[in-house]
N, C-alpha and C positions, 0 to 999 in steps of 0.2 A: 484590612478592608474586607467587610462582610460580603459573602456571595449574594449574587443577585437571585432573586426567587424566579420561578418560571413565569409568573405574571409580569414582573419587571422586564424579563428578556422579551416577552412578547410585545410589551408596550414600547420598548426601544426599537424592536424590529419594525413595528407599525409607524413609528416616527420617521425612521430612515427611508421607509417605502414612500411616505407621504412627501418627504423632502425631495426625493428623486423625481417623483411625479410632478411636483411644482417646479422643479428646474427643467424638466422635459416640456412642460407647459409653456414656460417663458421662452425656451429656445424655439418651439413650434410657432409662437406668436411673432418672433422676431423673423423667422423664415417666411411666414405668410406676408408680413409687412414688406419684406424685401422683394418677394415675388410680385406683389401688387405694385410696387415702385417701378420695377423693370417693365411691367405691362403698361403702366401709365405713361412712362417716358419713352416707350418704345425702344428699349435697349437691347432686345434680342435680335440677333442677325439670322437672316434667312440662309439657306445653304448656297443660294446663288450669290449672296453678297460675300459669304466666306470664300468661295471659289474665285471671286473677282478681286480678292485682297483687301477687303474692308477691315480696318483695325477694330479691336475690342472697343465697345462703347462704355466699358467700365473703367478701364485703366489706360486706353489708347495705344496699347502695345499691339503688334501685329498678331493675328490669330495663329499664324504658322510661318516659320522662318526658313524651313527646308535646310537647317544646318546639321540635322541629325541629333539624336540623343546624346546627352553628356556622357562621356566615359566615367567609369567608377573613380571616386575622388583619389584613390591611391594611385591611379594611373594617368592622372592629369599632367600634361606637360606644364612648363613654367608659364607659358603664354595662355594656355587653357585655364590655369588657376587664376590668373589676373582677370580673364574674361568672366570666369565663374564668380569671383568675389564681386566684380563690378555688377554683374546681374543681381546677386543677392542683396547688394547695398541699395540697389535701384528698386527692387522689390519692397524691401523694408521701408524705404522712404515713401513709397506710394501706399502702402498698407501698413501703418505703424500700429494699429489697434485691431487688426483683423485676425490675428492668430497666424498659424503656419499651415493652414489647409489650402492646397493648391491643386490645380488641374492643368493639363497640357496636352497637346496632341502628340502622338507617337511620331518621332522623326523630327520634333521641334525642340528648341532649347528655351523658348519663351514659356514662362509660367504665369498662370492667372490666378486670382484670389477667388475662393469660393463665396466669400462674403460680398464682394464688389462686382464681379464679373459674371454675367449670365452665362450658363453652360452652353457649349456649342450645339448647333442643330445636328440631327441624324441625317446621314446621307441617304439618297434614294435606294441605294443598294441595301443598306441596313433596314430600311423600312420595309422593302420587299421580303427580306429574310424574316423579319418579325410577323409579317402578314402570313407568310407561308407557315410559320411555326404555329400562329394563332388558329390557322385553318385545320390543324392536326388535333387540337384540343377536344376532349369529349364534349358532348352536348350539355346543354344546362341541366336537362333531366337527369343525365348520367351523373353529373357531378353532385346532384342533390343526395345521391346514395351515400356519399362519403364526407358529409359536412356535419359538424357538431356546433352547438351554441354554447357560448360562454357568457357568464355574467360578469361584467366589469364594474368595480367600485371606483368611482372618480373622486377627484379632489373636492368637488362640491357635494360629496356624499351621496350623489344620485346613482343609480345602477343603469348601465347601458348594456345592451346585448350585442354580442359579437359572434360572427359566424366564420369559421375557417375549416381547413381539412382535418379529418380525424386523426391523422398520423402526427399532428403537432402536439406536444405535450405541454406547452406553455403559449401565451399570447405575447407576440414580439411587438405589437403596437404600443407605443408609449403614450400616445395622445389620440383620442377619438372625439367624435362629435357627441355632445350630451343632448338626449332627446327632451330633457326638461328645461335646461338653460338655453339651448340653442347656441352654446359656445363650445369651443375646443378645450377639452379638459384632460389633465393628465390621469394615467391609470394608476391606481393605488394597489388594487388587488384584483385577481381573476380567479374564477371557479368554473370549472366545466359543468354544464347542465346535462347535455345528452344530445341526441340526434336532432338536427335543426328542422328536419322535415319528418313528421311523425304520422302522416296520413297513412291508411292502409296500403294504398297502391304502392307508395314509396317504401314502406317498410317490407312489403312483399318482394319488391325488386331487389332491395338490399339483401334479404335472406336468400333469394335466388341466386344472386352474384356471389354471396359468401359460399353457398353450397356448391356453385360450379367451381369456384376457385379451390375449394377443399378437394373436390372430386379430381381435379386436374393434378393436384399435389399428390393424391393417393395413387393415381395411375401412374405418375412418373416414378414414385417410390416402388411400385409393383414391378414396373418394367426394369428398374435398376436391380431389384432383388432377383427377377427372373434370369437376367444376364449373369449375375454372380453364381446363381444356382446352376445354370448351364456350364459355367467354367469349372465349377467344382465337380460336376458329374464328368466332364471330359477328363480332368485330371486324375479322378478316381479310375475311370475305365483305362486310361493309359497306364496307371500303376498296376491294375489287375493283370493286363496284358503282358507287362514286363515281368511280373512275378510268377505267371503261369507259363512262361516260355519253355519250350521243350529242348532249348539249347543246353548243352552241358557247361557252357562257359560261366553263367551265374554260380552253378554248383561247385564247380572247381575253385572259383574265386572264394566262395564261402568255406570250402575245405582248408584253403590256405590261411584262413583268418582275416581275409580282406573284406572291407565293407563294401557292400553291394551298391552300386550307383546306377540304378535303372532310370535314366533320363533320356530325353529325346535328343540331346545334342551329340553331334557326330564325333566331336572330340572325346566325350566321355565314353562313348561306345568303343572307339579305338583304344582308349586307355584300359578298358575291361578286357578287350580281346588280346591286347599285348600281354598284360600280366596273367591272363588266363593261360596264354600259350607257354609262358614261362613256368607257371605252376604245373601244367601238363607235362612239360618236359622233365621237370624235377621229380614228378611223381613216377615217371616211366623209367628213369634212370636208376 
């Protein structure tokens, strides 16, 4: 079989990318239709209804059964195995063509289908935590400094612009709104264009922010280097004091062929003193 040319490889890669984009577009269309049906038939439960014990409006199962999570399959007792198998059979009977995607509450053994059962509402505590977190986010003007524009080629061959943070090296969105068709289209190809906001004020703020960040990194590096230099100077001074000592102990140790160990540890000093005394005794005898 002959090798593919570079042009043929590029054509096949483009065909695969378009096929994936069309599949993502079809999946997005099905998800939107499902969400519209949930809203039209009022299938979503409120938090108050969940607390009151209302069953799921998609499958009729309770939202929470308070039985605790299932143990690992290898640690199920015989009775738990029978209960687990019965629950699996009941789920497959209610959702024969929905796949195996499921969700459940922690501490509950009831599983719900992603395709048929609307997701549970957020608790008031979770909503407050999200509100507190959003309050700490930078302002819109501050976020503009770190945003880039990408050109997205869609399945309809139109080009849509997408804005995201500069640290991202690819576009994770698989389906976006087409400005020409007015429809949701799959993303075939993406290319970074540059800063999303290029007016002089934003550019000046971005440059100032980059300079401030670099100045901070340089100051931290200089402080770290200064600390290391001070440590080296202290070690050098200690070594010079040890080598210039007027005590005859290091000299006696050198005369006996022993290696000098001028360090600050008391154990090492006692070692030198002990062996120097032995050397002195041997020299005088």
